[in-house]
C-alpha positions as CSV (number, residue, x, y, z in Angstrom):
1,M,-8.3,14.9,-5.4
2,L,-8.0,18.6,-4.8
3,V,-6.4,18.1,-1.4
4,G,-3.9,15.8,-3.0
5,L,-3.0,18.4,-5.7
6,F,-2.1,20.9,-2.9
7,I,-0.2,18.6,-0.5
8,F,1.6,16.0,-2.6
9,K,4.8,18.1,-2.5
10,D,4.9,17.9,1.3
11,Y,6.1,14.3,1.9
12,G,9.6,13.0,2.4
13,V,11.2,10.2,0.4
14,S,10.6,6.8,1.9
15,W,13.3,4.1,2.5
16,D,12.6,2.1,-0.7
17,E,12.0,4.8,-3.3
18,S,15.6,5.2,-4.4
19,I,15.8,1.4,-4.7
20,D,12.6,1.4,-6.9
21,R,14.1,4.2,-9.0
22,V,17.2,2.2,-9.8
23,N,15.2,-0.9,-10.4
24,G,13.0,0.9,-12.9
25,M,16.1,2.2,-14.8
26,V,17.7,-1.3,-14.8
27,N,14.6,-2.7,-16.5
28,A,14.3,0.2,-18.9
29,K,17.9,-0.3,-19.9
30,Y,17.3,-3.9,-20.5
31,M,14.1,-3.4,-22.5
32,L,15.6,-0.7,-24.7
33,G,18.7,-2.8,-25.1
34,Q,16.7,-5.5,-26.8
35,V,15.8,-3.3,-29.7
36,A,18.6,-0.6,-29.7
37,P,21.7,-1.9,-27.9
38,T,24.0,0.6,-29.6
39,W,21.8,3.6,-28.7
40,V,21.5,2.4,-25.1
41,A,25.3,2.1,-24.8
42,E,25.7,5.7,-25.9
43,Q,23.2,7.3,-23.5
44,P,24.7,9.1,-20.5
45,V,21.6,8.5,-18.5
46,F,22.4,4.8,-18.4
47,A,26.1,5.2,-17.6
48,N,25.8,4.3,-13.9
49,V,22.8,2.0,-14.2
50,P,23.6,-1.6,-13.3
51,E,23.2,-4.4,-15.8
52,F,19.9,-6.4,-15.7
53,Y,21.4,-9.8,-15.0
54,G,23.0,-9.9,-11.5
55,H,20.8,-7.0,-10.2
56,P,19.2,-8.3,-7.0
57,E,15.8,-6.7,-7.6
58,I,15.1,-8.0,-11.1
59,D,12.5,-10.5,-9.9
60,H,10.4,-7.6,-8.4
61,G,7.5,-6.2,-10.4
62,V,8.3,-2.9,-12.0
63,L,5.1,-1.9,-13.9
64,F,4.7,1.3,-11.9
65,H,8.4,2.2,-11.9
66,L,9.0,1.7,-15.6
67,P,7.0,4.7,-16.9
68,L,8.9,7.0,-14.5
69,A,12.1,5.5,-15.7
70,F,11.2,6.2,-19.3
71,V,10.5,9.8,-18.3
72,E,14.0,10.0,-17.1
73,V,15.3,8.5,-20.3
74,L,13.4,10.8,-22.6
75,G,14.5,13.8,-20.6
76,G,18.1,12.7,-20.7
77,G,18.1,12.5,-16.9
78,I,16.0,14.8,-14.6
79,D,16.7,16.4,-11.3
80,S,16.0,14.1,-8.3
81,R,13.5,16.6,-6.8
82,T,11.5,16.6,-10.1
83,Y,11.6,12.8,-10.2
84,Y,10.3,12.3,-6.7
85,L,7.6,15.0,-6.9
86,L,6.4,13.4,-10.1
87,R,6.5,10.0,-8.5
88,H,4.5,11.1,-5.5
89,F,1.9,12.7,-7.7
90,C,1.6,9.5,-9.8
91,I,1.2,7.3,-6.6
92,F,-1.6,9.6,-5.5
93,L,-3.4,9.4,-8.8
94,T,-3.1,5.6,-8.6
95,F,-4.5,5.6,-5.1
96,M,-7.5,7.7,-6.4
97,L,-8.1,5.1,-9.1
98,G,-8.3,2.5,-6.3
99,A,-10.7,4.7,-4.3
100,W,-12.9,5.1,-7.4
101,S,-12.9,1.3,-7.8
102,L,-13.8,0.8,-4.2
103,Y,-16.7,3.2,-4.6
104,N,-18.0,1.2,-7.5
105,L,-17.7,-2.1,-5.7
106,G,-19.7,-0.7,-2.8
107,R,-22.3,0.8,-5.2
108,I,-22.8,-2.5,-6.9
109,R,-22.9,-4.7,-3.8
110,F,-25.3,-2.5,-1.8
111,N,-27.1,-1.0,-4.8
112,S,-26.5,2.4,-3.3
113,W,-24.1,5.1,-4.5
114,K,-24.2,6.5,-0.9
115,L,-22.8,3.3,0.6
116,G,-20.2,3.1,-2.2
117,L,-19.2,6.7,-1.3
118,L,-19.1,5.7,2.4
119,A,-16.6,2.9,1.6
120,S,-14.3,5.1,-0.4
121,A,-14.6,7.9,2.2
122,L,-13.5,5.5,5.0
123,L,-10.5,4.6,2.8
124,V,-9.5,8.2,2.4
125,L,-10.0,8.9,6.1
126,S,-7.6,6.1,7.1
127,P,-4.5,8.1,8.2
128,R,-1.8,5.5,7.4
129,I,-3.3,4.6,4.1
130,F,-3.7,8.3,3.2
131,A,-0.1,9.1,3.9
132,D,1.3,6.1,2.1
133,A,-0.8,7.1,-0.9
134,F,1.9,9.8,-1.7
135,Y,5.1,7.8,-1.4
136,N,4.5,4.1,-1.1
137,G,5.0,3.0,-4.7
138,K,4.8,-0.7,-3.8
139,D,2.1,-1.5,-1.3
140,L,-0.3,1.3,-2.0
141,V,0.0,1.0,-5.8
142,F,-0.5,-2.8,-5.4
143,M,-3.6,-2.1,-3.2
144,A,-5.0,0.2,-5.9
145,F,-4.3,-2.2,-8.8
146,F,-5.8,-5.1,-6.8
147,T,-8.9,-3.2,-6.1
148,V,-9.3,-2.2,-9.8
149,A,-8.9,-5.9,-10.7
150,I,-11.6,-6.9,-8.2
151,Y,-13.9,-4.3,-9.8
152,T,-13.2,-5.6,-13.3
153,L,-14.0,-9.1,-12.0
154,V,-17.3,-7.9,-10.6
155,R,-18.1,-6.2,-13.9
156,L,-17.3,-9.4,-15.7
157,L,-19.6,-11.4,-13.4
158,Q,-22.3,-8.8,-14.0
159,R,-22.2,-9.2,-17.8
160,P,-19.8,-11.8,-19.1
161,T,-18.3,-10.6,-22.5
162,L,-15.1,-11.3,-24.2
163,G,-14.1,-7.7,-24.0
164,R,-14.6,-7.6,-20.3
165,A,-12.6,-10.8,-20.0
166,V,-9.7,-9.1,-21.8
167,L,-10.0,-6.1,-19.6
168,H,-10.0,-8.2,-16.4
169,G,-7.0,-10.1,-17.7
170,L,-5.2,-6.8,-18.1
171,A,-6.1,-5.7,-14.6
172,T,-5.0,-9.0,-13.1
173,A,-1.7,-8.8,-15.0
174,A,-1.1,-5.2,-13.8
175,A,-1.5,-6.2,-10.2
176,T,0.7,-9.3,-10.7
177,D,3.4,-7.2,-12.5
178,M,3.5,-5.0,-9.3
179,R,3.7,-7.8,-6.8
180,I,3.5,-11.5,-7.5
181,L,0.8,-11.9,-4.9
182,G,-1.4,-10.5,-7.7
183,C,-1.7,-14.1,-8.8
184,L,-4.3,-14.5,-6.0
185,L,-6.6,-12.6,-8.3
186,F,-6.5,-15.5,-10.8
187,A,-7.5,-17.9,-8.1
188,L,-10.4,-15.6,-6.9
189,S,-11.5,-15.1,-10.5
190,V,-11.5,-18.9,-11.3
191,G,-13.5,-19.5,-8.1
192,M,-16.1,-16.7,-8.8
193,L,-16.6,-17.8,-12.4
194,A,-17.1,-21.4,-11.2
195,L,-19.8,-20.1,-8.7
196,E,-21.4,-18.1,-11.5
197,A,-21.6,-21.3,-13.6
198,L,-23.1,-23.2,-10.7
199,F,-25.5,-20.7,-9.3
200,G,-26.1,-18.2,-12.1
201,P,-28.6,-18.7,-15.0
202,A,-28.9,-22.4,-15.8
203,E,-29.0,-22.0,-19.6
204,K,-26.5,-24.1,-21.4
205,K,-25.7,-21.2,-23.7
206,Y,-24.8,-19.0,-20.7
207,R,-22.4,-21.6,-19.3
208,L,-20.7,-22.0,-22.7
209,L,-20.3,-18.2,-22.7
210,L,-18.7,-18.4,-19.3
211,L,-16.3,-21.1,-20.5
212,R,-15.2,-18.9,-23.5
213,V,-14.8,-15.9,-21.1
214,F,-12.7,-18.0,-18.8
215,L,-10.4,-19.1,-21.6
216,V,-10.0,-15.6,-23.0
217,Y,-9.3,-14.3,-19.5
218,C,-6.5,-17.0,-19.0
219,V,-4.9,-16.1,-22.3
220,A,-5.1,-12.4,-21.7
221,T,-3.7,-12.7,-18.2
222,C,-0.7,-14.7,-19.3
223,I,0.1,-12.4,-22.3
224,F,-0.2,-9.1,-20.4
225,T,1.7,-10.4,-17.4
226,I,4.6,-11.4,-19.6
227,I,4.6,-8.1,-21.5
228,G,4.6,-6.0,-18.3
229,W,7.3,-7.9,-16.5
230,P,10.7,-8.0,-18.3
231,F,12.0,-10.6,-15.9
232,L,9.7,-13.1,-17.5
233,W,10.6,-12.4,-21.1
234,E,13.3,-15.0,-21.7
235,A,11.7,-17.9,-19.7
236,P,8.1,-16.9,-18.7
237,F,7.1,-19.9,-16.7
238,A,10.4,-20.8,-15.2
239,N,11.1,-17.3,-14.1
240,F,7.6,-16.8,-12.7
241,A,8.1,-20.0,-10.6
242,Q,11.5,-18.6,-9.5
243,A,10.0,-15.3,-8.5
244,F,7.2,-17.0,-6.6
245,D,9.7,-19.3,-4.8
246,N,11.8,-16.3,-3.9
247,M,8.8,-14.6,-2.4
248,R,7.8,-17.7,-0.5
249,Q,11.3,-18.2,1.0
250,Y,12.0,-14.5,1.6
251,A,13.7,-14.0,4.9
252,W,14.2,-10.5,6.1
253,A,16.6,-10.6,9.0
254,G,16.0,-7.0,10.3
255,S,14.7,-6.2,13.7
256,L,11.3,-4.8,14.7
257,L,9.9,-3.2,17.8
258,Y,6.7,-5.1,18.6
259,L,4.8,-5.0,22.0
260,G,7.9,-3.4,23.6
261,E,10.4,-6.0,22.5
262,V,12.9,-6.1,19.7
263,V,12.1,-9.2,17.6
264,Q,13.6,-10.6,14.4
265,G,11.6,-10.2,11.2
266,T,11.8,-14.0,10.7
267,N,10.4,-14.7,14.1
268,L,7.2,-12.8,14.3
269,P,4.2,-14.2,16.3
270,W,1.0,-15.1,14.6
271,H,-0.8,-12.2,16.1
272,Y,1.5,-9.6,14.6
273,T,-0.9,-8.7,11.7
274,P,-4.2,-8.6,13.7
275,V,-2.6,-6.4,16.4
276,W,-1.3,-4.0,13.8
277,I,-4.7,-3.8,12.1
278,A,-6.3,-3.1,15.4
279,I,-3.9,-0.3,16.5
280,S,-3.7,1.4,13.1
281,T,-7.3,1.4,12.0
282,P,-9.9,3.8,13.5
283,V,-11.8,2.0,16.2
284,T,-15.3,2.4,14.8
285,Y,-14.1,1.1,11.4
286,T,-12.9,-2.0,13.1
287,L,-16.1,-2.5,15.1
288,A,-18.2,-2.0,11.9
289,F,-16.0,-4.7,10.2
290,V,-16.5,-7.1,13.1
291,V,-20.3,-6.6,12.9
292,G,-20.2,-7.1,9.1
293,A,-18.1,-10.3,9.4
294,L,-20.4,-11.6,12.2
295,T,-23.6,-10.9,10.3
296,Y,-22.1,-12.7,7.3
297,V,-21.2,-15.7,9.4
298,Y,-24.7,-15.7,10.9
299,S,-26.3,-15.7,7.4
300,L,-24.2,-18.8,6.6
301,L,-25.2,-20.6,9.8
302,R,-28.8,-19.7,9.5
303,G,-29.3,-20.5,5.8
304,G,-26.4,-22.8,5.1
305,I,-23.4,-22.1,2.9
306,I,-25.3,-22.8,-0.3
307,R,-28.3,-20.5,0.1
308,P,-26.3,-17.2,0.1
309,L,-24.5,-18.3,-3.0
310,R,-27.7,-18.3,-5.0
311,T,-27.8,-14.5,-4.9
312,V,-25.4,-12.1,-6.4
313,E,-25.0,-10.3,-3.1
314,G,-24.1,-13.5,-1.4
315,R,-21.5,-14.4,-3.9
316,L,-20.0,-10.9,-3.7
317,D,-19.9,-11.2,0.1
318,L,-17.9,-14.4,-0.3
319,L,-15.5,-12.7,-2.7
320,F,-14.9,-9.8,-0.3
321,S,-14.5,-12.2,2.6
322,G,-12.0,-14.3,0.7
323,W,-10.1,-11.2,-0.5
324,F,-9.7,-10.2,3.2
325,I,-9.1,-13.5,5.0
326,I,-7.1,-15.7,2.5
327,P,-3.9,-13.5,2.4
328,I,-3.9,-13.1,6.2
329,L,-4.3,-16.8,6.7
330,M,-1.5,-17.4,4.2
331,V,0.8,-15.2,6.2
332,V,-0.1,-16.9,9.5
333,V,0.0,-20.5,8.2
334,L,3.1,-20.1,6.0
335,H,4.9,-17.9,8.6
336,S,5.6,-15.4,5.8
337,V,7.8,-12.4,6.6
338,I,6.1,-9.1,6.8
339,Y,7.4,-5.9,8.5
340,D,6.8,-2.2,8.9
341,G,3.4,-2.7,10.4
342,W,1.2,-4.6,8.0
343,R,1.9,-2.6,4.9
344,H,2.5,-5.8,2.9
345,L,-1.2,-6.7,3.4
346,Y,-2.6,-3.2,2.8
347,F,-4.2,-4.7,-0.3
348,V,-6.8,-6.5,1.8
349,Y,-7.9,-3.2,3.5
350,P,-10.6,-2.3,0.9
351,A,-12.2,-5.7,1.5
352,M,-12.2,-4.9,5.2
353,L,-14.0,-1.6,4.5
354,L,-16.6,-3.3,2.3
355,L,-17.3,-5.7,5.1
356,A,-17.5,-2.7,7.5
357,V,-20.1,-1.1,5.3
358,R,-21.9,-4.4,5.2
359,G,-22.1,-4.2,9.0
360,I,-23.4,-0.7,9.0
361,H,-26.0,-1.6,6.4
362,A,-27.0,-4.7,8.3
363,V,-27.5,-2.7,11.6
364,W,-29.7,-0.2,9.8
365,Q,-31.8,-2.9,8.1
366,V,-32.4,-4.7,11.3
367,S,-33.3,-1.6,13.2
368,R,-35.8,-0.2,10.7
369,P,-39.0,-2.0,12.1
370,H,-38.3,-0.8,15.6
371,V,-38.2,2.8,16.8
372,A,-35.9,2.1,19.7
373,A,-33.5,0.1,17.5
374,Q,-33.5,3.0,15.0
375,R,-32.5,5.4,17.7
376,L,-29.7,3.1,18.7
377,A,-28.6,2.7,15.1
378,L,-28.6,6.5,14.7
379,V,-26.4,6.8,17.8
380,L,-24.0,4.3,16.4
381,G,-23.9,6.1,13.1
382,F,-23.2,9.4,14.9
383,L,-20.3,7.7,16.7
384,L,-18.9,6.6,13.4
385,I,-19.2,10.1,11.9
386,A,-17.7,11.6,15.1
387,E,-14.7,9.4,15.0
388,A,-14.2,10.0,11.2
389,G,-14.3,13.7,11.9
390,Y,-11.9,13.3,14.8
391,T,-9.6,11.2,12.6
392,L,-9.7,13.9,10.0
393,G,-8.7,16.5,12.6
394,R,-5.8,14.3,13.7
395,M,-4.7,13.9,10.0
396,V,-4.7,17.6,9.5
397,K,-2.8,18.2,12.7
398,S,-0.1,15.6,12.0
399,H,0.4,16.5,8.4
400,P,2.7,15.3,6.7
401,H,3.2,12.5,9.1
402,Q,-0.1,10.6,9.1
403,Q,1.8,7.4,8.7
404,V,2.5,7.4,12.5
405,Y,-1.1,7.0,13.5
406,Y,-2.3,4.8,16.4
407,S,-6.1,4.6,16.8
408,F,-6.4,4.3,20.6
409,L,-2.9,4.2,22.0
410,S,-1.5,7.1,24.0
411,A,1.7,8.7,22.7
412,D,3.7,7.2,25.6
413,S,2.4,3.7,24.9
414,A,3.0,4.0,21.2
415,E,6.6,5.1,21.7
416,R,7.2,2.3,24.1
417,L,5.6,-0.6,22.3
418,F,5.8,-0.1,18.6
419,E,7.9,1.3,15.7
420,R,7.3,4.9,14.8
421,D,8.6,6.5,11.6
422,Y,9.9,3.3,9.9
423,W,9.9,5.0,6.5
424,G,12.3,7.8,7.7
425,L,10.0,10.6,6.2
426,S,10.6,12.9,9.2
427,F,14.3,13.3,8.0
428,R,13.0,15.8,5.4
429,R,11.5,18.0,8.1
430,G,14.7,17.9,10.1
431,L,16.8,18.9,7.0
432,E,14.4,21.8,6.2
433,W,14.6,23.0,9.8
434,L,18.4,23.1,9.5
435,L,18.3,25.1,6.3
436,A,16.0,27.6,7.9
437,N,17.9,27.9,11.2
438,D,21.6,27.5,10.3
439,S,22.9,30.2,7.9
440,S,26.2,28.3,7.2
441,D,27.1,27.7,3.6
442,S,28.0,24.1,4.4
443,I,26.1,22.1,7.0
444,A,27.4,18.7,8.0
445,V,24.8,16.0,8.7
446,D,25.0,12.4,9.8
447,C,22.7,9.6,11.0
448,G,25.0,6.7,11.7
449,Q,24.6,3.5,9.6
450,F,21.3,4.5,7.9
451,L,22.7,7.1,5.6
452,I,20.2,6.2,2.9
453,L,17.5,8.0,4.9
454,L,19.5,11.3,4.7
455,E,20.4,10.7,1.0
456,N,16.8,10.0,0.0
457,N,15.4,13.1,1.8
458,L,18.2,15.3,0.5
459,S,17.2,14.3,-3.0
460,I,13.7,15.9,-2.8
461,L,15.1,19.3,-1.7
462,K,15.7,22.1,-4.1
463,P,19.2,22.0,-5.7
464,E,20.4,25.2,-4.0
465,D,19.4,23.7,-0.6
466,R,21.0,20.4,-1.3
467,S,24.3,22.1,-2.0
468,R,24.4,23.5,1.5
469,L,24.0,20.1,3.2
470,K,26.9,17.6,3.3
471,I,26.7,14.1,4.6
472,S,29.7,13.6,6.8
473,T,30.6,11.0,9.4
474,D,33.0,13.3,11.2
475,R,32.2,14.0,14.8
476,K,31.2,17.6,14.2
477,G,27.9,18.8,12.7
478,Y,24.3,17.6,13.2
479,Y,23.3,14.1,14.0
480,F,19.8,12.7,13.0
481,A,18.4,10.1,15.5
482,G,15.3,8.2,14.5
483,Y,13.1,5.9,16.6
484,R,12.3,3.0,14.5
485,T,13.4,0.3,16.9
486,H,14.8,2.7,19.6
487,P,12.1,3.4,22.2
488,E,14.5,4.9,24.7
489,A,16.0,8.3,24.7
490,Y,19.4,8.8,23.1
491,P,22.5,9.5,25.3
492,D,23.7,13.1,25.9
493,T,27.0,12.2,24.3
494,L,25.4,12.8,20.9
495,G,25.3,16.5,21.7
496,N,22.6,19.1,22.3
497,E,19.1,18.2,21.1
498,V,18.2,21.3,19.1
499,Y,15.1,20.1,17.2
500,T,12.5,17.3,17.4
501,V,9.8,16.2,14.9
502,K,6.6,15.0,16.6
503,S,3.2,13.7,15.3
504,N,0.3,13.7,17.7
505,G,2.7,13.8,20.6
506,I,4.9,10.9,19.3
507,K,8.5,11.8,18.8
508,L,9.7,10.7,15.4
509,L,13.1,12.4,15.1
510,S,15.7,14.2,17.2
511,V,18.4,16.4,15.7
512,Y,21.5,16.8,17.8
513,H,24.2,19.4,17.4
514,R,27.7,18.0,17.9
515,W,30.6,20.3,18.6
């Protein structure tokens, strides 16, 4: 938390943030227009805000963006730098809420605050997740909300009460109102409550309580989901079905650099997600996860599927396994479109870490009766700690570009095979370098067809600095060249390369001076 307070101002503005800002304002205008249409029409802050109907993003959840939009409305409009710094701080706070929930899940499952703390520590020491926790107001916020909802589900299973059912319904709705995939929480909750009825206490009174809890949860989820998603207000069920269908049929036609080839977003191979998980997660975390998954499968094969379900720990292992594997299988089987690494599936990462901690715990438990095995377990534990420390060092060195982290690839291999700074955050560093090294009152900048990357990162600079930088498509000035799907060097015809942004040896941005 203290680190975040000191560094949240350091990150650039990602590709989608300006889109999210507009979408938040569109929904705020619509909501306020339902109760005070005349007042809304008179507010200058809404003058250039598109109308709700016809806006292409209205079927996207806006629960996180709305409070920030209301801040703008109450302030009569705020400077873009103030807005994005506030936004980045709020994203980080939400991430911390998710880390706290993950700690509690680990504490409950393993009956140890130490292992709970280990799970949350591994989350924080995951470079790409850590970086996204400051600017990714979609995937990281959804990951945090999803983790909170899993925690409220576990608390509900621990002690079923109507109050906890309402709270879990609120948490489920919050995740769904961020991304419609939050409805997976409803399926997981129904399944876990059914298992509790089958394998929990056999008293009829307890099962009747579970039934009441389930009904209250369903009602609370529906009510809170509708309240937090303006798109559902006029036709809740029809619009929800439409949003789900839009998500299912989503076809992003952009290009990606994957394994050294430029491929279409609609034509990704099945192994896209597993490969990205492997190359962007510290190696020992992945190995611990594999051990945890294998020990869980072994427990099922040894004792049958039913036997583990008779224990609370066994049912929680099933919950965490389903949390991890079901979304990934859905992507593979349904050929869903994901891009920019595996960010759309980041919400399964906490489950992966819980299974990794299960693997660490299992190795220690098995090794306890044998001195030699204990020594081996200690060696493996030392390797985990050593890589976590090495990862922390890499995170500090690459700040604020931890989002371009590859666990075991060399810089040359990463540049040749995969996308680099797909968020465009390095553009901020390039702009700041220009301001410090060119004393001109007016500095012309360009980046070809992706001007939004310059516009977004200009918006987080101080007003007096923004006034010196002018986006111009004229031949003269400075040209910003990114490497999202461009592994090769740029031609000399762009001008002289005067500055580069690198992270752990990986080139993210080149700034050329054109005469």
